[in-house]
C-alpha positions in Angstrom: 72.6 114.0 144.0 73.7 114.8 140.4 77.6 115.0 141.4 76.9 111.8 142.9 75.0 109.7 139.8 77.7 111.7 137.6 80.7 110.0 140.1 79.1 106.5 140.1 78.5 106.7 136.1 81.9 107.7 135.5 83.5 105.1 138.3 81.4 102.3 136.3 82.6 103.4 133.3 86.5 103.1 134.1 85.7 99.8 135.7 84.4 99.1 132.7 87.5 100.1 130.0 90.3 97.4 130.2 93.1 98.5 128.7 95.4 95.5 126.8 98.4 96.6 129.1 96.3 95.7 132.2 96.4 91.8 130.4 98.8 89.4 131.2 99.6 87.9 127.8 102.0 85.1 126.9 104.6 83.5 124.3 105.0 80.5 123.9 106.7 78.7 120.6 105.6 75.9 118.2 108.1 73.5 116.3 106.1 74.5 113.5 103.0 75.3 112.2 99.8 73.5 113.3 96.7 73.1 111.7 93.8 70.6 111.3 91.0 69.3 112.9 90.3 70.9 116.6 91.3 68.2 118.7 94.9 67.5 116.7 95.6 71.2 117.1 95.1 71.1 121.1 96.9 67.8 120.9 99.9 69.3 118.9 99.9 72.7 120.9 99.5 71.5 124.3 103.4 71.3 125.8 103.7 74.5 123.8 100.9 76.1 126.3 102.2 74.6 128.9 105.6 76.1 128.8 104.1 79.7 127.8 105.9 82.4 129.6 104.7 85.9 130.3 105.2 88.3 127.2 107.7 90.7 127.1 106.2 94.2 127.7 107.5 95.8 124.4 104.9 92.9 122.8 102.1 93.9 125.3 102.7 97.3 124.7 102.6 97.0 120.6 99.1 95.2 121.3 97.9 98.7 122.4 98.7 100.3 119.3 96.6 101.3 116.5 98.7 99.3 114.5 97.6 95.8 116.0 93.7 96.7 116.7 92.6 93.3 114.9 94.6 91.6 118.1 93.9 94.1 120.6 90.0 93.6 120.1 90.9 90.1 120.5 92.9 90.6 123.6 90.1 92.3 124.8 87.6 89.5 124.4 86.8 88.1 127.8 89.3 85.4 129.4 87.1 83.5 131.3 85.8 81.9 127.8 87.3 80.1 125.4 88.9 82.4 122.3 91.4 81.4 119.2 93.1 83.0 116.4 93.9 81.4 112.9 95.9 82.8 110.5 96.4 82.3 106.4 99.7 80.6 105.5 102.2 80.3 103.5 102.9 84.6 103.6 102.7 84.0 99.6 98.5 83.6 99.9 97.3 86.5 102.5 100.0 86.8 105.3 97.5 89.7 107.1 94.4 87.8 106.9 93.6 86.7 110.6 89.8 85.1 112.2 89.3 84.7 115.8 86.2 83.2 118.0 85.7 84.1 121.7 83.0 83.9 124.3 82.9 79.7 123.6 82.5 77.4 126.5 84.7 75.0 125.2 88.1 75.3 124.0 87.8 72.6 120.8 84.6 74.9 119.9 86.9 78.1 119.7 89.2 76.3 118.1 87.4 75.2 115.4 84.9 77.9 114.6 88.2 80.3 114.4 89.8 77.5 112.2 86.8 77.1 109.9 86.4 81.2 109.6 90.4 81.5 108.3 89.6 78.4 105.7 86.7 80.3 104.3 89.1 83.4 103.3 92.1 80.9 102.3 89.7 78.8 99.9 88.8 82.2 98.1 92.3 82.7 97.7 93.1 79.3 96.4 90.1 79.6 93.6 91.9 82.7 92.5 96.0 81.8 92.9 95.5 78.1 92.3 97.6 77.8 95.6 97.6 75.4 98.2 97.0 78.4 101.2 95.7 76.8 104.7 95.3 78.4 108.0 97.2 78.0 110.8 96.6 78.7 114.9 98.2 82.1 116.2 97.2 82.4 119.2 94.9 80.4 121.9 93.4 82.2 124.6 96.0 84.8 125.8 98.9 82.9 124.4 100.7 84.0 121.1 102.5 81.3 119.4 104.5 84.0 117.0 106.5 87.6 116.8 104.8 90.9 117.1 104.8 91.4 113.2 102.6 88.2 112.7 99.6 90.4 114.3 100.3 93.8 112.8 96.8 95.3 110.9 99.1 96.0 108.2 102.6 94.4 106.4 104.3 95.9 103.4 103.6 92.1 102.2 101.1 91.0 99.6 101.2 87.9 97.6 101.8 87.8 93.8 101.2 85.2 90.9 103.0 86.0 87.4 102.2 83.8 84.8 104.3 84.0 81.2 103.4 82.7 78.2 106.1 81.3 76.1 105.0 79.4 73.1 103.0 76.6 74.2 104.3 76.5 77.4 103.2 78.9 80.6 105.6 79.8 83.0 104.4 80.6 87.2 105.9 82.7 89.4 104.2 82.5 92.7 105.0 84.5 96.1 105.3 87.4 98.2 106.1 91.2 97.0 107.6 93.4 99.7 107.3 96.7 99.4 109.4 99.5 101.1 106.3 102.1 101.8 102.7 102.5 101.0 102.6 104.6 98.4 100.9 104.3 95.1 103.9 104.3 93.2 107.4 102.5 94.1 109.6 99.6 94.2 109.1 96.1 95.8 111.4 92.7 95.9 109.7 89.3 95.2 110.2 86.5 97.3 109.1 82.6 96.7 108.0 80.8 100.0 111.5 79.2 100.6 112.3 83.0 101.1 114.8 83.7 98.3 114.8 86.1 96.1 113.7 85.7 92.9 112.4 88.9 91.1 112.6 92.5 91.7 110.2 94.8 90.2 107.9 98.3 90.5 104.4 99.4 90.5 102.2 102.4 89.3 98.6 102.5 91.0 98.3 105.8 90.8 95.5 105.7 88.9 93.5 103.6 91.5 92.5 99.7 91.4 94.1 99.8 87.5 98.1 100.0 87.3 101.0 98.8 85.7 103.8 96.0 87.0 107.0 95.5 85.7 109.2 92.5 87.1 112.5 91.4 86.4 112.8 87.7 87.5 115.5 85.5 87.2 118.3 88.0 86.5 116.9 88.8 83.5 114.7 85.7 81.7 111.7 87.2 82.5 111.0 90.8 82.2 107.5 91.0 81.9 105.6 94.6 82.4 101.7 94.1 82.1 99.1 95.7 83.0 96.9 94.7 86.4 93.9 95.2 88.0 93.9 94.6 91.8 90.8 92.7 93.1 90.6 91.2 96.4 88.6 88.0 96.4 85.4 88.8 98.3 
């Protein structure tokens, strides 16, 4: 009797455990980033969604690894309910942040909730960086609109804004820093939103949230070394 109960329990657990590899994922391309009210978003992506193709096996396998745990959680949400995911753009804002909404009864509701959740974060970043960060749709249901790297939990990039005072003038340099590894001491390259490298630099964060950053920008026109306190917007 006990064996029968144990067998039934094991069977139930296995039936309720769905791997990302068991789900069909789809890929579609967008001509440009799509944002805005729910109806506008759905209208602008409908052609791409209708032309979506089965995602390559390599894409699906990547989503099943620990490097994509956030997206894996999204994929595991029921497909018989509407779900959507938004991410912050451009890359110089916070390319790692995403927000999704699932288990919705209407597609428009899923898109609206995901967009608003993402925009809450984007607005906080705008207050800190003084930028124009916004949110774009990156997945609808099981259709994904970007390459694998868009969905990684951690990318070796982070937003940077440097302000240099020269007399009465303040020179602002904004972009995304790309590091070679995740050490607390290392080098980076700074790219603007057009993808052009504008600075190189080094950082030392071995002491925790406080550290130093040295940069060499525009062929030496600006080369400050500054002390910084790293603190993410809450």
